[in-house]
C-alpha positions as CSV (number, residue, x, y, z in Angstrom):
1,M,69.8,-138.7,159.3
2,R,66.7,-140.6,158.2
3,A,65.9,-143.9,159.9
4,I,63.1,-146.4,160.3
5,V,61.8,-146.2,163.9
6,V,59.6,-148.6,165.7
7,E,57.8,-146.8,168.6
8,R,55.2,-149.5,169.2
9,L,55.4,-153.2,168.6
10,G,53.1,-154.6,166.0
11,G,52.5,-155.0,162.3
12,P,54.4,-153.5,159.3
13,E,52.6,-150.2,159.7
14,E,54.8,-149.6,162.8
15,L,57.8,-149.2,160.6
16,R,57.9,-145.4,160.1
17,I,60.5,-143.0,158.7
18,A,61.8,-140.4,161.0
19,E,64.6,-137.9,161.4
20,R,67.2,-138.8,164.1
21,P,70.5,-137.4,165.1
22,D,73.6,-138.9,163.5
23,P,75.1,-141.5,166.0
24,S,78.6,-140.9,167.2
25,P,81.1,-143.8,167.5
26,G,82.4,-144.5,171.0
27,P,85.6,-146.4,171.9
28,G,86.0,-149.5,169.7
29,E,83.1,-148.5,167.4
30,I,82.8,-147.2,163.8
31,Q,80.2,-145.0,162.1
32,V,79.1,-146.3,158.7
33,G,77.1,-144.7,155.9
34,V,74.6,-147.4,155.0
35,T,74.2,-148.0,151.3
36,V,72.3,-151.3,151.6
37,A,70.4,-152.9,154.5
38,G,69.2,-156.5,154.4
39,V,65.7,-157.5,155.2
40,N,65.3,-160.8,157.1
41,F,62.4,-162.7,158.5
42,M,64.0,-162.3,161.9
43,D,63.3,-158.5,161.5
44,T,59.6,-159.2,161.4
45,G,59.8,-161.0,164.7
46,V,61.8,-158.1,166.3
47,R,59.1,-155.7,165.0
48,R,56.4,-157.8,166.7
49,F,58.1,-158.8,169.9
50,G,60.9,-156.3,170.4
51,P,64.7,-156.4,170.3
52,S,66.6,-158.5,172.9
53,A,66.9,-155.4,175.1
54,G,63.1,-155.2,175.0
55,R,63.0,-151.4,174.7
56,V,61.2,-149.1,172.3
57,P,61.7,-147.0,170.3
58,F,64.4,-148.7,168.3
59,V,65.8,-148.8,164.8
60,P,65.5,-152.4,163.3
61,G,67.8,-154.1,160.9
62,A,70.7,-156.5,161.7
63,E,72.9,-156.5,158.5
64,G,74.1,-154.3,155.7
65,A,76.9,-152.8,153.8
66,G,78.4,-149.3,153.3
67,R,81.4,-147.2,153.9
68,V,83.2,-146.2,157.1
69,T,82.6,-142.5,157.8
70,A,84.1,-142.1,161.3
71,L,86.3,-144.1,163.8
72,G,85.9,-144.3,167.5
73,E,88.8,-144.2,169.9
74,G,91.2,-147.2,169.7
75,V,89.8,-148.6,166.4
76,T,92.4,-150.3,164.2
77,G,92.0,-152.3,161.1
78,H,89.5,-149.9,159.6
79,A,89.9,-146.6,157.9
80,V,87.5,-143.9,156.8
81,G,86.3,-144.7,153.3
82,D,86.6,-148.5,153.7
83,R,83.8,-150.6,152.3
84,V,82.5,-152.9,154.9
85,A,79.6,-155.3,155.6
86,W,78.2,-156.4,158.9
87,V,75.8,-158.6,160.7
88,G,74.4,-158.3,164.3
89,G,74.6,-154.5,164.2
90,G,71.1,-153.4,165.3
91,G,69.9,-150.3,163.6
92,S,70.8,-151.0,160.0
93,Y,67.5,-149.5,158.7
94,A,69.0,-146.1,158.6
95,E,71.3,-143.8,156.6
96,R,74.0,-144.0,159.3
97,L,74.9,-146.7,161.8
98,V,77.3,-147.1,164.7
99,L,78.5,-150.6,165.5
100,P,81.4,-152.4,167.1
101,A,84.3,-152.4,164.8
102,A,84.8,-156.1,165.4
103,R,81.5,-156.9,163.7
104,A,82.4,-155.3,160.4
105,V,84.3,-157.2,157.7
106,P,86.0,-155.8,154.6
107,V,84.2,-156.1,151.3
108,P,86.5,-157.3,148.5
109,D,86.8,-155.6,145.2
110,G,84.5,-157.1,142.6
111,L,81.7,-157.7,145.2
112,S,78.9,-155.1,145.2
113,D,77.4,-153.7,148.4
114,E,74.1,-155.3,147.5
115,T,75.7,-158.8,147.2
116,A,77.8,-158.3,150.4
117,A,74.7,-157.3,152.4
118,G,72.7,-160.1,150.8
119,V,75.1,-162.8,152.1
120,M,75.8,-161.7,155.7
121,M,72.9,-163.1,157.6
122,Q,71.7,-165.7,155.2
123,G,75.1,-166.7,153.8
124,I,76.6,-167.2,157.3
125,T,73.5,-169.0,158.4
126,A,73.6,-171.4,155.4
127,H,77.3,-171.9,155.8
128,H,76.8,-172.8,159.5
129,F,74.0,-175.2,158.7
130,T,75.9,-177.1,156.0
131,T,79.4,-177.1,157.5
132,E,79.0,-177.4,161.3
133,A,75.5,-177.8,162.5
134,A,74.6,-180.6,160.1
135,P,77.7,-181.1,157.8
136,V,76.8,-182.2,154.3
137,E,78.8,-185.1,152.8
138,P,78.9,-186.2,149.1
139,G,75.8,-188.2,148.2
140,Q,73.6,-187.2,151.1
141,V,70.0,-186.2,150.3
142,T,68.7,-183.0,151.9
143,L,65.3,-181.5,152.1
144,V,65.3,-177.7,152.1
145,H,62.1,-175.9,153.2
146,A,61.2,-172.5,151.5
147,A,63.8,-173.3,148.9
148,A,62.9,-170.3,146.7
149,G,63.7,-167.8,149.5
150,G,67.0,-166.1,150.1
151,L,68.2,-168.6,152.7
152,G,66.7,-171.6,150.9
153,Q,68.5,-170.7,147.6
154,K,71.8,-170.3,149.5
155,L,71.3,-173.6,151.4
156,T,70.6,-175.4,148.1
157,Q,73.7,-174.0,146.5
158,L,76.0,-174.9,149.4
159,V,74.6,-178.4,149.7
160,K,75.3,-178.9,146.0
161,A,78.8,-177.4,146.4
162,R,79.5,-180.1,149.0
163,G,78.3,-182.9,146.7
164,G,74.8,-183.4,148.2
165,R,71.4,-183.8,146.5
166,V,68.6,-181.4,147.2
167,I,64.8,-181.8,147.3
168,G,63.5,-178.2,147.4
169,L,60.1,-177.4,149.0
170,T,58.2,-174.4,147.8
171,S,54.6,-173.2,148.5
172,S,53.8,-172.2,144.9
173,A,54.2,-173.7,141.5
174,A,55.2,-170.3,140.3
175,K,58.5,-170.6,142.3
176,T,59.6,-173.9,140.9
177,D,61.9,-172.4,138.3
178,V,63.6,-170.3,140.9
179,V,64.3,-173.5,143.0
180,R,65.6,-175.3,140.0
181,R,67.9,-172.5,139.0
182,A,69.4,-172.6,142.5
183,G,70.4,-176.2,141.8
184,A,67.7,-178.4,143.4
185,D,67.5,-181.9,142.0
186,H,63.8,-182.2,142.7
187,V,61.1,-179.6,143.5
188,V,58.0,-180.4,145.6
189,V,55.2,-177.9,145.8
190,S,53.6,-178.2,149.2
191,T,52.0,-176.3,152.1
192,G,52.0,-177.5,155.7
193,G,53.0,-181.1,156.1
194,A,51.6,-182.5,152.8
195,F,55.1,-183.3,151.4
196,V,55.7,-186.5,153.3
197,E,54.5,-189.0,150.7
198,R,56.2,-187.3,147.7
199,V,59.6,-187.0,149.6
200,R,59.4,-190.7,150.5
201,E,58.8,-191.5,146.8
202,L,61.7,-189.5,145.7
203,T,64.0,-191.3,148.1
204,G,62.8,-194.8,147.4
205,G,61.1,-195.0,150.8
206,E,64.4,-194.4,152.7
207,G,63.9,-190.8,153.6
208,V,66.5,-187.9,153.6
209,H,69.6,-187.6,155.6
210,T,68.9,-184.0,156.6
211,V,66.0,-181.6,156.8
212,F,66.5,-177.8,157.0
213,D,63.2,-176.7,158.3
214,G,62.3,-173.0,158.9
215,G,58.5,-173.6,158.6
216,G,57.7,-173.7,162.3
217,E,55.3,-175.9,164.1
218,A,53.2,-176.6,161.0
219,T,55.9,-178.6,159.3
220,F,58.0,-179.9,162.2
221,R,56.5,-183.3,162.7
222,A,56.2,-184.0,158.9
223,S,59.9,-183.2,158.7
224,M,60.6,-185.8,161.3
225,E,58.6,-188.3,159.3
226,V,60.8,-187.9,156.1
227,L,64.1,-188.5,157.8
228,R,65.9,-191.8,157.4
229,R,67.5,-193.7,160.3
230,H,69.9,-191.5,162.2
231,G,68.9,-188.5,160.1
232,T,69.1,-184.9,161.4
233,L,66.3,-182.3,161.6
234,L,67.7,-178.8,161.8
235,Y,65.0,-176.5,163.0
236,Y,65.3,-172.7,162.7
237,G,61.8,-171.2,162.7
238,P,61.3,-169.4,166.1
239,F,59.5,-166.5,164.5
240,I,57.0,-168.5,162.4
241,G,54.8,-169.5,165.3
242,A,54.7,-171.6,168.4
243,V,58.0,-173.5,169.1
244,P,57.3,-177.3,168.7
245,V,57.4,-179.4,171.9
246,V,58.4,-183.0,171.5
247,S,59.1,-185.9,173.9
248,L,62.4,-187.7,173.3
249,R,60.4,-190.9,173.2
250,D,58.5,-189.6,170.2
251,L,61.7,-189.4,168.0
252,P,61.5,-192.1,165.4
253,R,64.4,-194.0,163.8
254,S,67.1,-192.6,166.2
255,I,66.9,-189.2,164.5
256,K,68.7,-186.2,165.8
257,L,67.3,-182.7,166.4
258,C,69.4,-179.5,166.1
259,Y,68.5,-175.9,166.9
260,P,71.4,-173.9,165.4
261,V,72.4,-170.6,167.0
262,F,73.8,-168.1,164.6
263,L,76.5,-166.7,166.9
264,D,77.9,-170.1,167.6
265,H,79.3,-170.1,164.0
266,I,81.0,-166.7,164.5
267,P,81.9,-166.6,168.2
268,T,85.1,-164.7,167.6
269,R,86.2,-162.0,165.1
270,E,88.6,-164.6,163.6
271,A,85.8,-166.9,162.9
272,L,83.7,-164.1,161.4
273,L,86.6,-163.1,159.1
274,R,87.4,-166.7,158.1
275,H,83.8,-167.7,157.3
276,T,82.9,-164.5,155.5
277,A,86.1,-164.6,153.4
278,E,85.1,-168.2,152.3
279,I,81.5,-167.1,151.5
280,F,82.7,-164.0,149.6
281,G,85.2,-166.2,147.7
282,M,82.4,-168.6,146.7
283,V,80.4,-165.6,145.3
284,L,83.3,-164.3,143.4
285,D,84.2,-167.6,141.8
286,G,80.6,-168.4,140.9
287,R,79.9,-171.2,143.3
288,L,77.3,-169.1,145.2
289,R,74.8,-166.8,143.5
290,V,72.8,-164.1,145.4
291,D,69.4,-163.6,143.9
292,I,68.0,-160.2,144.8
293,G,64.3,-160.5,145.0
294,G,63.3,-156.9,145.8
295,R,64.9,-153.5,146.3
296,Y,63.0,-150.9,148.3
297,P,63.7,-147.3,149.3
298,L,64.2,-146.9,153.0
299,E,60.8,-145.3,153.5
300,D,59.2,-148.4,152.0
301,A,60.4,-150.7,154.8
302,A,56.8,-151.5,155.7
303,R,56.1,-152.7,152.2
304,A,59.2,-154.9,152.3
305,H,58.0,-156.5,155.5
306,R,54.5,-157.1,154.1
307,D,55.9,-158.6,150.9
308,L,58.2,-160.9,152.9
309,E,55.4,-162.1,155.2
310,S,53.1,-162.7,152.3
311,R,55.4,-165.5,151.2
312,A,55.0,-164.2,147.6
313,T,58.7,-163.1,147.3
314,T,61.8,-165.0,146.2
315,G,65.4,-164.3,146.9
316,K,66.9,-161.5,149.1
317,L,65.0,-158.3,149.9
318,L,67.1,-155.1,150.4
319,L,66.5,-151.6,151.6
320,L,68.4,-148.8,149.9
321,P,68.9,-145.8,152.2
């Protein structure tokens, strides 16, 4: 099979196409023919710093969709030919993948592989943020960083679905229409921490209830400044740069800080099935739209990473093995 292999940590140029043996499923595992692999900002961090196991070479990619091609011993609930999607299965930048059967979820009829792959990482993340980590209630005002990106668009739509108002931040005026189409009530064009005054104006000086900030250290303190009393800053930018360090005494207006962990939303297979079924249902009934910002052949993974890191893209980027 063909796969993207990282033999040395570094820039996008380290993503190279190679021939590798087809993987065989062990007990409790399935083999999948990958039709779509999602590209996430997390993947760029893994490319630079290595996977959790810390070993090279490795095949990157944590999410995707395709068809089951073989079953390992003891697998039930899946059959050869089933359409499935997954998240957390390292090695998705490949034509074939082996992953634990418990990480794969069925893809319903009417949902394309591209859409299913496009909501696994970002859809579950946005669902976690808006329902558990910082639950959105009707009338709340939320600030969404990088609102034109794949995650930002999903966050905006889920906040609106729960009755909230959204101020969407974007780095370029060219992306404002994308943010508005996602449902943002206001769009602010800003880089770094320059958004504070405008956000305060839009909220009558009160500030927002919640900030979803993936901008890293450059925006962290400005995000604290636009929160109203008892507001919540949800920070999720560990691969953007240095992790912010803050003293508890520096926290203004009794605000709360949250660092959401993806797996805490889907700690069991039951939770994974429940949440993905809700997310897929929202796509099917039109409450959640998946904007595909770019499709790349597998061998162009390096270009996909360059485009993502350039901040010039909008929506979800996909590899098509």
